[in-house]
C-alpha positions as CSV (number, residue, x, y, z in Angstrom):
1,M,18.9,20.5,45.3
2,T,17.5,22.3,42.3
3,S,14.3,21.4,40.5
4,E,16.2,21.8,37.2
5,T,15.6,19.0,34.7
6,P,18.9,17.2,34.1
7,L,20.1,16.9,30.6
8,K,21.2,13.3,29.7
9,I,24.3,13.2,27.6
10,A,26.5,10.4,26.3
11,I,30.3,10.6,25.7
12,A,32.1,8.1,23.4
13,T,35.1,6.9,25.4
14,N,37.5,4.0,25.4
15,D,39.4,4.9,28.6
16,M,36.5,6.5,30.7
17,E,38.7,9.6,31.2
18,N,38.4,11.2,27.8
19,L,36.1,11.8,24.9
20,D,38.4,9.7,22.6
21,A,36.3,7.5,20.4
22,H,34.4,7.4,17.1
23,F,30.8,6.3,17.4
24,G,31.3,3.1,15.5
25,S,34.4,2.0,17.3
26,A,33.6,3.2,20.8
27,K,33.8,0.4,23.3
28,K,32.0,2.5,25.9
29,F,29.6,5.4,26.3
30,A,29.7,7.3,29.6
31,V,26.2,8.6,30.3
32,Y,25.8,11.6,32.5
33,E,22.9,13.7,33.9
34,V,24.0,17.3,33.8
35,T,22.5,20.4,35.3
36,T,24.0,23.9,35.6
37,E,25.3,22.9,39.0
38,T,25.9,19.1,38.9
39,A,27.1,16.3,36.6
40,R,26.7,12.7,37.7
41,M,27.5,9.5,35.8
42,V,24.3,7.4,35.7
43,E,25.6,4.5,33.6
44,V,28.3,3.1,31.4
45,L,27.1,1.4,28.2
46,E,29.7,-1.2,27.1
47,F,30.0,-2.7,23.7
48,G,32.3,-5.6,23.0
49,D,31.3,-6.1,19.4
50,V,32.5,-2.8,17.8
51,T,32.9,-2.0,14.1
52,D,36.3,-2.9,12.9
53,Q,38.1,-1.5,10.0
54,E,38.1,-4.6,7.9
55,G,35.5,-3.4,5.5
56,Q,32.9,-6.1,6.3
57,H,29.9,-3.7,6.2
58,N,27.2,-6.3,5.8
59,S,26.8,-6.5,9.6
60,V,27.5,-2.9,10.5
61,D,23.8,-2.1,10.9
62,D,23.5,-4.9,13.4
63,R,26.2,-3.2,15.5
64,I,25.0,0.4,15.1
65,T,21.3,-0.2,16.0
66,P,21.9,-1.6,19.5
67,K,24.1,1.4,20.3
68,V,21.5,3.8,19.1
69,E,18.8,1.9,21.1
70,A,21.0,1.9,24.2
71,L,21.5,5.7,23.9
72,T,17.8,6.4,23.7
73,G,16.8,9.1,26.2
74,C,20.1,11.0,25.8
75,A,19.8,14.5,24.3
76,L,23.4,14.9,23.2
77,L,26.0,12.5,22.0
78,F,29.7,13.6,22.0
79,V,32.0,11.7,19.6
80,L,35.2,12.3,17.7
81,A,33.5,11.2,14.4
82,I,30.3,9.6,13.3
83,G,29.4,8.4,9.8
84,G,26.4,9.7,7.9
85,P,24.1,6.6,8.2
86,S,24.9,6.3,11.9
87,A,24.3,10.0,12.5
88,A,21.0,9.7,10.7
89,K,19.9,6.9,13.0
90,V,21.0,8.8,16.1
91,V,19.1,12.0,15.0
92,R,16.0,9.9,14.2
93,A,16.2,8.6,17.8
94,G,16.0,12.2,19.0
95,I,19.7,12.4,20.0
96,H,21.9,15.4,18.8
97,P,25.4,14.2,17.8
98,I,28.2,16.6,18.5
99,K,31.6,16.0,16.8
100,R,34.9,17.1,18.4
101,K,38.1,17.4,16.4
102,E,40.4,16.3,19.1
103,P,40.2,14.0,22.2
104,E,39.5,16.0,25.4
105,P,38.9,15.1,29.0
106,I,35.3,14.1,29.9
107,A,35.5,16.7,32.7
108,D,35.9,19.5,30.1
109,V,32.9,18.2,28.1
110,L,30.8,18.2,31.2
111,A,32.0,21.8,32.2
112,Q,31.2,23.0,28.6
113,T,27.7,21.4,28.8
114,Q,27.1,23.1,32.1
115,E,28.2,26.5,30.7
116,M,25.8,26.1,27.8
117,L,22.9,25.2,30.1
118,A,23.6,28.2,32.3
119,G,23.7,30.5,29.3
120,S,21.2,30.3,26.6
121,P,20.7,26.7,25.3
122,P,19.7,26.3,21.7
123,P,15.9,26.0,21.1
124,F,15.9,22.2,20.6
125,L,17.6,21.8,24.1
126,R,15.1,24.2,25.7
127,K,12.4,21.9,24.5
128,V,14.1,18.8,25.9
129,L,14.7,20.6,29.2
130,G,11.1,21.7,29.4
131,R,12.1,25.3,29.6
132,P,9.7,28.0,28.4
133,K,10.2,29.3,25.0
134,T,11.7,32.7,24.9
135,D,10.5,35.2,22.4
136,F,12.2,35.0,19.0
137,A,14.0,38.3,19.3
138,S,15.7,37.5,22.7
139,D,17.4,34.5,21.1
140,Y,19.4,36.9,18.9
141,A,19.6,40.0,21.1
142,E,22.8,38.9,22.8
143,E,24.5,38.2,19.5
144,G,23.7,41.6,18.1
145,L,25.3,43.5,21.0
146,E,28.8,42.5,20.4
């Protein structure tokens, strides 16, 4: 067992197998705690009342806010798409949205997250993980060598 702080991530999914949903229409978010060595599902957030495509935007905020509140504590949110107002709410809640162009297996998203954690996570993630700050030059040293 490592003493590594797990990173809490959420993945927008409709089938629990793939990252395959837009933020507004996602029926479920699979929430995982990920370390460099492990990934375990900690909860599934389910939403029956999702945004439809009928253009009735007067109640959209009422549907988005509960999702954002339910995701509080997650550092990353993987989605196929997220609208500007929703993205702004997510970012204000301290969650970093990551858009993917195509659906992909949740297992792949978890593996990519583990690789990023094992390598050199971006500064905002180091802060979340409680890792010591590296000196500024070392953040860019690897990029310059190629």
